[in-house]
C-alpha positions, 0 to 999 in steps of 0.5 A: 777168212771172212766171218762166214768162211771161218764159221763153215770151216769150224762146222766142217771140222766138227759135223753136228757141233752144238750152237754153244759149242760153235759160239764158244769156238769163235768168242775170242775174236770178239770183244764180248759174248754178246757181240760173238752171238749177234755176229754168228746169229747173223752168219748161221741165219745167212748160211742157212738161207744160202743152203751152205748149212742145215740145222738139226735140233740144237746141232748144225751140219755143212752142206755140199754146197758150204764144202765147195764154199770152202774149197772155192775159198782156198782155191780162190785166194790163198793159192792164187796169191802163193801161185803168183808168189812163187812164180815171180822172177824173183820169188825170194824176195817175197819170202815173208809172205810165202812163208806166211801163206804156206804155214796157213795152207800146211795148217788148213790142210792137216785140218781138213781133207778136202782142202788138201785136195783142192790145194794139190790140184789148184798148186802151180808150183812144185816141191822142186820149185820150192828147193829152187827157191830155198837155194836161191835164198841161201845164196843171197844170204851169203851175199847179204852177210858178205855186204853187211860186213863191208856195210859195218865198216863203211858205217864206222869210217862215216862216223870217224869222219864226223859226218852228219847226225839226227836223234829224236828225243821225247821232252819229258823230264829226263829228256829235257834234262839230257838236252840242257847239257847240249851247250855245256857239253859242247862249251857254248855260251850262248844259244838262239831260239828261232820261231815265229813271232807270236812264240817269240813274244810269248818267249819274251814274257819268260826272259825279259832280259834278252833282246829279241831280233825278228824271228829270233831270241838269243838266250844264254845256254844255261837258260836252256832247261828252262826254255825246253820246260816253257815251250813244252808246257806251252806247246811252242814249236821252235829251232834251237841253235847251239854251235853246230848243233841244231834242235827242232822242237816239235810237239813234245819231241825234239829232233837234233842235228849235227855232227856225229860227234857233237850228237853222240856226246849226248846219248 
């Protein structure tokens, strides 16, 4: 609900509420007490001008017009959405939104009898409709449980068949040390770095013994940790190849792609 409607609802639930008590009620929604006070001052001024509330000394009361506005809010937004979601042919697919909206509807209706009346008269769905939906959800849960078991078995078989895998690591100290084991664990003696010419030229300053080719630089696998440290410090984007493993370094993260068993060894 908007700030004005939230304030109207609080006043309706606490007819004759004092200004400071109302301020305390809404203060938690703002970063500071001054922000809450400014918002409340504007809202009270606007609502008074619209005839939705009336002030008597330090007390605030909601008018019939204000009550009608709150009821219209319930009917105009929440129930319209609920009616649409529940009447959908596959309403069980919207269960998250329906549960959330029903929770709001139930709570508000408990707090305000007028809202409860508005809800009852505006709801296009019946209790039987909700029970029917509940049965649909139960049926789909059984089906999903069956599919989940099959899918789990299929994933395990895909792993055994050594399909491609992909993982992402943050290039902090721990991540760099883990990736530095890449070539050793896979038994590779050399790695190949591919990047733009500017990045290659920068790397050559730190690895002068390596002979670069166009946009590529071969290195001994033992230099991988140093390479990653430099590339991270200098914010160089590059791709590193070690046999069947490809490591794409972008910013402060690296994505490893390769056969499942080769990638799995690093995690």
